[in-house]
C-alpha positions in Angstrom: 42.0 -26.8 4.3 38.8 -28.8 4.0 38.6 -31.9 1.8 36.1 -30.1 -0.4 38.5 -27.3 -1.1 41.3 -29.7 -1.7 39.1 -31.5 -4.3 38.3 -28.2 -5.8 42.0 -27.4 -6.1 42.7 -30.7 -7.7 39.8 -30.3 -10.0 41.4 -27.1 -11.3 44.5 -29.1 -12.0 42.4 -31.7 -13.7 40.8 -29.1 -15.9 44.2 -28.0 -17.1 45.1 -31.6 -17.8 41.9 -31.9 -19.9 42.8 -28.9 -21.9 46.4 -30.1 -22.4 45.4 -33.6 -23.4 42.8 -32.3 -25.9 45.3 -29.8 -27.3 48.0 -32.4 -27.6 45.8 -34.8 -29.6 44.6 -31.9 -31.8 48.2 -30.8 -32.4 49.2 -34.3 -33.2 46.6 -34.4 -36.0 46.7 -30.9 -37.3 50.4 -30.2 -36.7 52.5 -27.7 -34.8 52.2 -25.1 -37.5 48.4 -25.1 -37.1 48.7 -24.9 -33.4 51.2 -22.0 -33.5 49.4 -20.2 -36.3 46.6 -17.7 -36.2 43.9 -20.3 -37.0 42.2 -17.8 -39.4 40.8 -20.5 -41.8 38.8 -23.6 -41.2 40.6 -26.2 -39.1 41.0 -29.7 -40.5 38.4 -32.0 -38.8 39.7 -34.1 -35.9 39.3 -37.8 -35.8 39.3 -40.6 -33.2 40.8 -39.8 -29.8 41.3 -36.1 -30.7 37.5 -35.7 -31.1 36.8 -37.7 -27.9 39.3 -35.8 -25.7 38.0 -32.5 -27.0 34.5 -33.6 -26.1 35.7 -34.8 -22.7 37.3 -31.4 -22.1 34.1 -29.6 -23.0 32.1 -31.9 -20.8 34.4 -31.2 -17.8 34.1 -27.5 -18.4 30.3 -27.8 -18.4 30.2 -29.5 -15.0 33.1 -27.8 -13.2 31.5 -24.4 -12.6 28.6 -26.1 -10.8 31.1 -28.2 -8.7 33.1 -25.1 -7.9 30.0 -23.1 -6.9 28.7 -26.0 -4.8 32.0 -26.4 -2.9 32.3 -22.7 -2.2 28.6 -22.5 -1.1 29.0 -25.5 1.2 32.1 -24.0 2.8 30.7 -20.5 3.1 27.5 -21.8 4.7 29.4 -24.0 7.1 27.6 -27.1 5.9 30.6 -29.2 5.1 30.4 -32.7 6.5 31.3 -36.3 5.7 28.7 -36.5 2.9 30.0 -33.4 1.2 33.6 -34.5 1.6 32.7 -37.9 0.0 30.7 -36.1 -2.7 33.7 -33.9 -3.6 36.1 -36.8 -3.7 33.7 -38.9 -5.8 33.3 -36.0 -8.3 37.0 -35.6 -8.7 37.9 -39.2 -9.0 35.1 -39.9 -11.4 36.2 -37.0 -13.6 39.8 -38.4 -13.5 38.5 -41.7 -14.8 36.2 -40.0 -17.3 39.0 -38.6 -19.5 40.8 -41.9 -20.4 37.5 -43.8 -20.6 36.2 -41.2 -23.1 39.5 -41.0 -25.0 39.6 -44.8 -25.4 35.9 -44.7 -26.5 34.0 -46.9 -24.1 30.5 -45.5 -24.5 28.4 -47.1 -21.7 31.2 -47.0 -19.2 31.7 -43.3 -20.0 28.1 -42.6 -19.2 28.2 -44.6 -16.0 31.3 -42.6 -14.9 29.6 -39.4 -15.7 26.6 -40.4 -13.6 28.9 -41.2 -10.7 30.5 -37.7 -11.0 27.0 -36.2 -11.0 26.1 -38.1 -7.9 29.2 -36.6 -6.2 28.1 -33.1 -7.3 24.6 -33.7 -6.0 25.9 -34.6 -2.6 27.3 -31.1 -2.3 24.1 -29.5 -3.6 21.9 -31.5 -1.2 23.8 -30.2 1.8 22.7 -26.7 0.8 19.0 -27.5 1.4 
């Protein structure tokens, strides 16, 4: 399996971690009864790390489809090389760092980490042209 596909597989795991962490923080604030219930009414607003982990999860889910498509296109077109391998690894590791940085609430570092992940994604896209 190529490095790009390995990073895609680990990114899927990371996406599940994002969902689990965000859900855990929300459940800690809203309670297990809310989590297990039908959620028919308005949910109590989240605060602090719960808001930030939910936002980090949404942000991951916004970029992941582009990453997945880029990895699959690079592999299908036979354009995988050292640059795409590096790009895929940079994307994954930056996204790993992004979750705790966002959860802690470090604004400028969060943006810098996001830019690094974008650079990794763009390395994959660049290989397609």
